[in-house]
N, C-alpha and C positions, 0 to 999 in steps of 0.2 A: 265772407258773408255767411252767417249761420243758416243751415238748412231749416226751413220752416216746416214743422211736422203737420200733417193733415189732422183735422179735428173730427172725432167721431162722437156723436151723441147717441147713447144707448138707453132706450126706454125699456124697463123690465117690469114684468108682472108676476103673478103667482106661479105661472108655469115654469119660470126659471128655477124656482126653489122646490118644485114638485119632486124632482129626482133626489132631493135631500130628505124627503119624507114630510115636507111641510104641506098642509092641506091647501088645496085650491079653494075657490069660493063658489063659482057658478057652474063648474063641471058636475057631471053626475057623481054623487057621493061627496061633493064639496061641502064646505062649511055651512053655506047658506041652505043646504038641505036639512041640516040639523039644528041650526040656530036662526032665529029671526033677526036680520040685520037691524031692523028698527028697534029691537030690544037691546042687542049687545054691541051695536056699532053706530049709535046715533047719540047726539047730545040730549035728545028727549029721553032716551033710555037711561042715560047717566042721571038725569034729574029725577027720574022715576024710581030708580033702584041702584044707588051707588054701590052697595055691597055686592049685588049681582055682577056688576061690571068689573069691580075690583077682583072678584074671584075668577071671573072669566079670563081676564088678562093676566092674572097671576098664573093661571094654568098654562096659558100660551107661553108666558115668559120662562117659567121653570122648565117647560118642555123644550124650549129652544136650546138649552144648554147641551142637550144630547144630539142635536142636529149638526151636520157638518156641510161645508161647501161642497158642491158637486163639480163635475168637469166643466159644466157651462159657466159657473161662477169663475172658475180658474182660468178658462179661456178668455172670458171678458177681461179679467185682470191682466192677462198676458198681452192684451192689445197695447197696454201702456209702454211696452218696449219700443214700439214703432210709431205710435200715434199719441196725440193729445186727446185723452178720453174723459168724457163726463158721463157718469152713470146716473140716470134719472130713474128712480125706482118707486113703484107703487107699494112695494113690500115693506113691512115693518120689521122684518128680521135683520140680523147683522151679518148675513152670509157673504155679501159682497165685500164688506170690510175684512172679514176673516179670510177671504180668498186672496186679498191683496190689492183690491181696488182702492185708490186713494182720493178720488174726487167724486163724491156721491151726494146727490140731492135726494133726500127722503121726502117725497111728496106727502105721504100719509102718516108721517111720524115714525117713531122708533120704539120698539117693544121694550127695550132695556132702559128706557128713560122715563122719568116722571117730572111733573111740575105742579105748582099750586093750582087749584081749580079757578082761583081768581088772582091774577097777578099781572105782571108787565106783558106777558105773552098775549093776553087777551086784548090789550090795547095797541101794542106795537109789533107783535110777533118776535120780539127780542127773546133770545134763548138764555138770557142772563140768569134766570131762575130755573132752568132745565138742568137736571143732572142725571147721571147714569147710575142705576142701582144694580147693574149686572143682571143676575137671574134670581134675585130675591123677591119676596112678596111684600105688598103693602096692604093695609087694611083700614077700615073706618077708624078715625081718630089719629091716623098717622099724618102729621102736619109738616108743611114746609116751613122754612125759617120765618116766613111772613105770617105764620099762624093759620094758613088756609089748608084745608084737606088736600092731600096729594091725589093726583089723578094720573092715569096713563098719558104719556106724551104721544097721543094718537089723534089724527084728524078724523073725526067722526062725521057721518052724514048729518047735514044741518050746520056744519062749520065751514069756514073759509079754508082755502088751501094756500097758505101764505107763500110757499116757495114756488108757486106756478110761474111767477114772472121770471125768476132766475132760470127755471127750466126752459121757458120760451127763449130766453137769450141764448142758452146753450144750443138749442135746436136751430135757431136762426144763423148761428155762427158755424154750424157743422158743415164739413165737406162730405160726410157720409152719415146717414142715420140708420141705426139698427134697432129693431123692435123685437123683443124676445119674451115669449110666454105671457102675452096679454091679449085678451079678446077685443080690446079697443071698444069697450062698452061702458066704461066708467069715466065720466067727465069730471073735471076738465082734462085729465091726462089723455083721454082718448083722442082729443083734438090736437095734441101737440105736433104730430107729424105734419100738419097743415102749415106750420110755421117754417118748415124747411124750404130753402131756396128751390126754385123750379128746376134748377140743374143739379140738385143734390140727389144722388141715388138713395133709395130707401129699401132696406132689406128687412123682411118680416119673417121671423121664425115661429112657426106654430104648426103642430101636427094636424090641426083641423082647418077646414075652410073658414076664412075670415071675410066677412061681408064689408070689405073696404075696397073701393075702386079708385085707383090712382095710378096713372101710367108710370110713375116713378118707382112703384113698388115691385120688388122681386120677392115672391113668396117662396120661402124654403120650407117645404112641408115636412117637418121632422120635429122630434122632441128637442129640447133646448141643447143638450150636450152634442148630439149628432148635428143639429143645425148650426151650432157654432163652428164645428169642424168644417162644414160646407161653406159657411160664410168666410172664414179665414182663407180657405182655398180660393174662393171667388175674388176676393180683394187683393190676393197675392199674385194674381196673374198679370 
């Protein structure tokens, strides 16, 4: 009889990529201190000024090329040696993939991908018309094969989060849940841990106090890379 590997659901946020030089959002000096999210991260912002948003995400996309996975990404990927791992990330970077993780749910989209602004995704969330452009730029007048303006494949404020159901299923099935580098303040992702079974241990890695009260949670108060070392030590005992 084959040994059944335990399942780990890993929820990650901006803090897991901070050590790679990626900007966080709500921390002091984070992105939302410099940009209004209702302007650059909402569907209303897109409708108001498409060129502004295209330029904003072009800048993020081209900058991603020079970022590299850090030790936290690598340690999360290493869990696959002994566990069945699903990474559920709020991040739009590709650092989990580049570190070697193979089962990733991108809740908020992917920076290197684009799609038509009006296409099958809007009706069915099918990614048939989504494609990867790497670290290149798109501009006004750049159209998809269906003739529509290309837009970033990003879930903006004011839009549904199509992959949340898949993420819930991964959390419900998990034997262990790990939360890394997220303040648990952006919904619906912030509520995912509540879908874990009552006997599922939850480990939360964050250097700051997090206002979440749940008896299942063990708070590892450290930055992502050190916290991952501590987490692996705890579950290896």
